[in-house]
C-alpha positions as CSV (number, residue, x, y, z in Angstrom):
1,X,-6.3,29.2,-19.2
2,X,-6.9,25.5,-18.4
3,X,-4.4,22.8,-19.2
4,X,-5.0,20.6,-22.3
5,X,-6.7,17.3,-21.3
6,X,-3.7,15.1,-22.0
7,X,-1.4,17.4,-20.0
8,X,-3.8,17.6,-17.1
9,X,-4.2,13.9,-17.1
10,X,-0.4,13.4,-17.1
11,X,0.0,15.7,-14.1
12,X,-2.8,14.0,-12.3
13,X,-1.2,10.6,-12.8
14,X,2.2,11.9,-11.6
15,X,0.6,13.2,-8.4
16,X,-1.1,9.9,-7.9
17,X,2.3,8.1,-8.4
18,X,4.0,10.3,-5.9
19,X,1.2,9.8,-3.4
20,X,1.6,6.0,-3.6
21,X,5.4,6.1,-3.4
22,X,5.2,8.3,-0.3
23,X,2.8,5.8,1.1
24,X,5.3,3.0,0.5
25,X,7.9,5.0,2.4
26,X,5.5,5.5,5.2
27,X,4.8,1.7,5.2
28,X,8.6,1.0,5.5
29,X,8.8,3.5,8.4
30,X,5.8,1.8,10.2
31,X,7.2,-1.6,9.6
32,X,10.5,-0.8,11.2
33,X,8.7,0.6,14.3
34,X,7.5,-3.0,14.9
35,X,3.9,-2.3,16.0
36,X,0.9,-3.6,14.0
37,X,-0.5,-1.4,11.3
38,X,-2.5,-1.2,8.1
39,X,-1.8,1.5,5.4
40,X,-4.9,2.5,3.5
41,X,-4.4,4.0,0.1
42,X,-6.7,6.6,-1.6
43,X,-9.8,6.1,0.5
44,X,-10.8,9.0,2.8
45,X,-7.4,10.5,2.3
46,X,-4.3,10.0,0.1
47,X,-2.6,7.8,2.7
48,X,-4.0,6.6,6.0
49,X,-2.1,4.8,8.8
50,X,-4.4,2.7,10.9
51,X,-2.9,1.5,14.2
52,X,-4.4,0.2,17.4
53,X,-3.9,3.5,19.2
54,X,-5.4,5.7,16.4
55,X,-5.5,6.8,12.8
56,X,-3.3,9.1,10.9
57,X,-4.5,10.9,7.7
58,X,-2.0,12.3,5.2
59,X,-2.8,14.7,2.4
60,X,0.1,14.7,-0.1
61,X,0.7,18.0,-2.0
62,X,3.4,18.9,-4.4
63,X,4.3,22.4,-5.7
64,X,7.1,23.4,-8.1
65,X,7.5,27.0,-7.1
66,X,6.9,29.2,-4.0
67,X,5.2,27.6,-1.0
68,X,1.8,27.0,0.4
69,X,0.5,29.7,2.7
70,X,-2.1,29.5,5.5
71,X,-4.4,31.4,3.1
72,X,-3.9,29.1,0.1
73,X,-4.4,26.0,2.3
74,X,-7.8,27.5,3.4
75,X,-8.8,28.6,-0.1
76,X,-11.9,26.7,-1.2
77,X,-11.6,25.2,-4.7
78,X,-14.6,23.3,-6.1
79,X,-15.9,21.6,-2.9
80,X,-13.3,22.0,-0.1
81,X,-10.1,23.7,0.7
82,X,-7.0,21.5,1.4
83,X,-7.3,22.0,5.2
84,X,-11.1,21.8,5.0
85,X,-11.0,18.4,3.3
86,X,-8.5,17.2,5.9
87,X,-10.2,18.6,9.0
88,X,-13.6,17.0,7.9
89,X,-12.0,13.7,9.0
90,X,-11.4,14.9,12.5
91,X,-13.4,13.4,15.3
92,X,-13.0,14.4,19.0
93,X,-14.1,10.9,20.1
94,X,-11.1,9.2,18.4
95,X,-7.3,9.5,18.4
96,X,-6.7,11.1,15.0
97,X,-3.7,12.9,13.6
98,X,-4.1,15.0,10.4
99,X,-1.2,16.2,8.3
100,X,-0.5,18.0,5.0
101,X,2.8,16.6,3.5
102,X,4.5,18.9,1.0
103,X,7.8,19.2,-0.9
104,X,8.0,22.9,0.0
105,X,8.0,24.4,3.5
106,X,5.0,26.4,4.8
107,X,4.9,30.1,4.5
108,X,3.2,32.1,7.3
109,X,2.9,35.9,7.0
110,X,5.4,35.9,4.1
111,X,8.0,34.1,6.2
112,X,9.0,30.5,5.5
113,X,8.7,28.2,8.5
114,X,12.0,26.5,8.9
115,X,10.9,23.4,10.8
116,X,10.2,20.1,8.9
117,X,7.2,19.5,11.1
118,X,4.9,22.3,12.2
119,X,1.8,22.0,14.4
120,X,-0.9,24.4,13.2
121,X,-1.9,25.1,16.8
122,X,1.5,26.6,17.5
123,X,1.3,29.2,14.7
124,X,1.1,32.9,15.7
125,X,-2.3,34.2,16.9
126,X,-3.2,36.0,13.7
127,X,-2.6,32.9,11.4
128,X,-4.2,30.6,14.0
129,X,-7.4,32.6,14.3
130,X,-7.6,33.0,10.5
131,X,-7.4,29.2,9.9
132,X,-10.0,28.6,12.6
133,X,-12.4,31.1,11.2
134,X,-12.0,29.8,7.6
135,X,-12.6,26.2,8.7
136,X,-15.6,27.2,10.8
137,X,-17.1,29.0,7.8
138,X,-16.3,26.3,5.3
139,X,-17.4,23.3,7.4
140,X,-20.3,25.1,9.2
141,X,-18.9,24.2,12.6
142,X,-18.4,26.3,15.8
143,X,-15.2,25.0,17.2
144,X,-11.9,23.9,15.6
145,X,-9.1,22.0,17.4
146,X,-5.7,22.1,15.7
147,X,-3.5,20.4,18.3
148,X,-3.4,17.3,16.2
149,X,-3.1,18.9,12.8
150,X,0.4,19.3,11.2
151,X,2.2,20.6,8.1
152,X,5.1,18.3,7.2
153,X,7.8,19.5,4.9
154,X,9.6,16.6,3.2
155,X,11.9,16.9,0.2
156,X,10.6,14.9,-2.8
157,X,12.1,14.1,-6.2
158,X,9.2,15.0,-8.5
159,X,10.9,13.7,-11.6
160,X,12.4,10.4,-10.4
161,X,10.5,9.6,-7.2
162,X,10.8,5.8,-7.7
163,X,14.6,5.9,-7.3
164,X,14.6,7.2,-3.7
165,X,11.8,4.8,-2.6
166,X,13.6,1.9,-4.3
167,X,16.8,2.7,-2.4
168,X,15.0,3.0,0.9
169,X,13.1,-0.3,0.3
170,X,16.3,-2.3,-0.4
171,X,18.2,-0.7,2.5
172,X,15.2,-1.5,4.8
173,X,15.0,-5.1,3.5
174,X,18.6,-5.6,4.6
175,X,17.9,-4.1,8.0
176,X,14.7,-6.1,8.6
177,X,15.7,-9.5,7.1
178,X,19.5,-9.3,7.7
179,X,20.2,-10.2,4.1
180,X,20.0,-8.7,0.6
181,X,16.9,-9.4,-1.4
182,X,17.1,-12.1,-4.0
183,X,15.7,-9.9,-6.8
184,X,15.6,-6.1,-5.8
185,X,13.8,-5.0,-9.0
186,X,11.1,-7.7,-8.7
187,X,10.6,-6.9,-5.0
188,X,10.0,-3.2,-5.8
189,X,7.6,-4.1,-8.6
190,X,5.7,-6.4,-6.3
191,X,5.3,-3.8,-3.6
192,X,4.4,-1.0,-6.0
193,X,2.0,-3.1,-8.0
194,X,0.2,-4.2,-4.8
195,X,-0.1,-0.6,-3.6
196,X,-1.4,0.5,-7.0
197,X,-4.0,-2.3,-7.0
198,X,-5.2,-1.3,-3.5
199,X,-5.4,2.4,-4.4
200,X,-7.3,1.7,-7.6
201,X,-10.0,-0.5,-6.0
202,X,-13.3,1.3,-6.6
203,X,-16.0,-1.2,-5.8
204,X,-18.5,-0.6,-3.0
205,X,-17.1,-1.3,0.4
206,X,-19.6,-2.0,3.3
207,X,-17.4,-2.6,6.4
208,X,-14.2,-1.5,8.0
209,X,-12.7,-5.0,7.6
210,X,-13.4,-4.8,3.9
211,X,-11.7,-1.4,3.7
212,X,-8.6,-2.9,5.2
213,X,-8.7,-5.9,3.0
214,X,-9.5,-4.2,-0.3
215,X,-7.7,-0.8,0.1
216,X,-5.0,-1.6,2.6
217,X,-1.7,-3.3,3.1
218,X,-1.1,-4.7,6.6
219,X,2.1,-5.4,8.5
220,X,1.7,-9.1,7.8
221,X,1.0,-8.4,4.1
222,X,4.2,-6.4,3.7
223,X,6.3,-8.8,5.7
224,X,5.1,-11.6,3.4
225,X,6.2,-9.6,0.3
226,X,9.6,-9.2,1.9
227,X,9.9,-12.8,2.9
228,X,9.1,-13.9,-0.7
229,X,12.4,-12.3,-1.8
230,X,14.6,-13.8,0.9
231,X,17.4,-16.0,-0.6
232,X,16.5,-18.9,1.7
233,X,12.7,-18.7,1.6
234,X,10.9,-22.0,1.4
235,X,9.5,-22.5,-2.1
236,X,7.6,-25.7,-1.9
237,X,9.2,-27.2,-5.0
238,X,10.6,-30.4,-3.5
239,X,7.3,-31.1,-1.7
240,X,5.3,-30.5,-4.9
241,X,7.7,-32.9,-6.8
242,X,7.0,-35.5,-4.0
243,X,3.2,-35.1,-4.5
244,X,3.5,-35.5,-8.3
245,X,5.2,-38.8,-7.7
246,X,2.0,-40.1,-6.1
247,X,-0.1,-39.3,-9.2
248,X,-0.9,-42.0,-11.8
249,X,1.9,-42.4,-14.2
250,X,-0.1,-40.9,-17.1
251,X,-0.3,-37.6,-15.2
252,X,3.2,-37.4,-13.8
253,X,4.8,-36.2,-17.0
254,X,2.2,-33.5,-17.6
255,X,2.5,-32.2,-14.0
256,X,6.3,-32.3,-14.0
257,X,6.3,-30.4,-17.3
258,X,3.9,-27.9,-15.8
259,X,6.1,-27.5,-12.7
260,X,9.1,-26.7,-14.9
261,X,7.0,-24.0,-16.8
262,X,5.8,-22.5,-13.6
263,X,9.3,-22.3,-12.1
264,X,10.4,-20.4,-15.2
265,X,7.7,-17.7,-14.9
266,X,7.5,-17.7,-11.1
267,X,8.8,-14.1,-10.9
268,X,6.1,-12.5,-13.0
269,X,4.6,-10.0,-10.6
270,X,0.9,-10.6,-11.5
271,X,1.4,-14.2,-10.6
272,X,3.0,-13.2,-7.3
273,X,-0.1,-11.2,-6.5
274,X,-2.3,-14.2,-7.3
275,X,-0.2,-16.5,-5.1
276,X,-0.5,-14.1,-2.2
277,X,-4.3,-14.2,-2.6
278,X,-4.3,-18.0,-2.7
279,X,-2.0,-18.0,0.4
280,X,-4.5,-15.7,2.2
281,X,-7.4,-18.1,1.2
282,X,-5.5,-21.0,2.8
283,X,-4.8,-18.9,5.9
284,X,-8.5,-18.0,6.3
285,X,-9.7,-21.6,5.7
286,X,-6.9,-23.8,7.0
287,X,-9.2,-25.8,9.3
288,X,-11.1,-27.0,6.2
289,X,-8.1,-27.9,4.1
290,X,-6.5,-30.9,5.7
291,X,-6.8,-33.0,2.6
292,X,-4.9,-31.7,-0.5
293,X,-7.3,-33.1,-3.0
294,X,-10.3,-31.5,-1.3
295,X,-8.3,-28.3,-1.2
296,X,-7.7,-28.4,-4.9
297,X,-11.4,-28.8,-5.6
298,X,-12.2,-25.8,-3.5
299,X,-9.5,-23.5,-4.7
300,X,-10.1,-24.2,-8.3
301,X,-13.7,-22.8,-7.9
302,X,-12.3,-19.6,-6.4
303,X,-9.2,-18.8,-8.5
304,X,-9.3,-20.7,-11.8
305,X,-10.8,-17.7,-13.7
306,X,-8.1,-15.3,-12.3
307,X,-5.4,-16.9,-14.4
308,X,-4.4,-15.8,-17.9
309,X,-5.5,-18.1,-20.8
310,X,-2.0,-19.5,-21.3
311,X,-2.1,-21.3,-18.0
312,X,-3.1,-25.0,-18.5
313,X,-5.1,-27.1,-16.0
314,X,-1.9,-28.7,-14.8
315,X,-0.1,-25.3,-14.4
316,X,-2.9,-24.0,-12.3
317,X,-2.9,-27.0,-10.1
318,X,0.9,-26.9,-9.7
319,X,0.6,-23.3,-8.5
320,X,-2.1,-24.3,-6.0
321,X,0.0,-27.2,-4.7
322,X,3.2,-25.0,-4.4
323,X,1.4,-22.4,-2.3
324,X,-0.3,-25.1,-0.2
325,X,3.1,-26.7,0.5
326,X,4.8,-23.4,1.2
327,X,2.0,-22.6,3.7
328,X,2.2,-26.0,5.4
329,X,6.0,-25.8,5.7
330,X,5.8,-22.4,7.5
331,X,7.1,-20.4,4.5
332,X,5.7,-17.3,2.8
333,X,4.9,-16.5,-0.8
């Protein structure tokens, strides 16, 4: 008997939430390693790690009872089996790692595999040959190479997954930045909202660079989010006040008022995402933006319609100026 639509939808959303939170944990892990990376969310696979030396594809699976077996991983449901969908991403011409990540250990021949990380190529001959034959039949291929395909057992809190990831994010912030975040809750919301936005992007994408931009979070993106919540981060307020003093007297009161209103709402996460986009725009066009007034003309055309209706002309301009001054002073938003 099928699940009621509302219950099926709820379970689907929870799985999606767990996938994204696992991706955030992976992003933290990659960031602490130090090498460059981009984490792609919900594109070819649940979570993808793109590095200079290769690509890692992770399929996140949760199960409340029992364990996945080699047979259930190869069982074709609708279009593909779990392993079939994953192995379809393999290419012998590229450095690719494939992994199923699950909250329960793998069961092989009615025995639970005790290791947290299991390479499918190292399973016993009967299980190995069965997987290879199933994948050959399903994908209509002649050879299967499992040396880079893994089953990863990782304990997950299915009921309160945010709590574990929140704790890891705050602990990692302290290790990376050598201080406590200014607002831990706002930092977590910023990171999780950014990841949700990337995972939910569904427009047509025509190039690899677009994939990374629209569906991914890079090392520099994540570091910028962390830097935003450092206690001593440069905020551009003093520089913006200095600029307002150069305006005609009739405008100074309006812009100072707008600055005060923006400072009060600066921690709204949707505004933070917009500020990151403006910062990126400046980063990509810095050679064309030497003059602040010319910058304002250009940036208004690009971002004015992205603001909610309650933002006045002066408030929008103040935000543009704040980000411009933060960028020029070497800070991050």
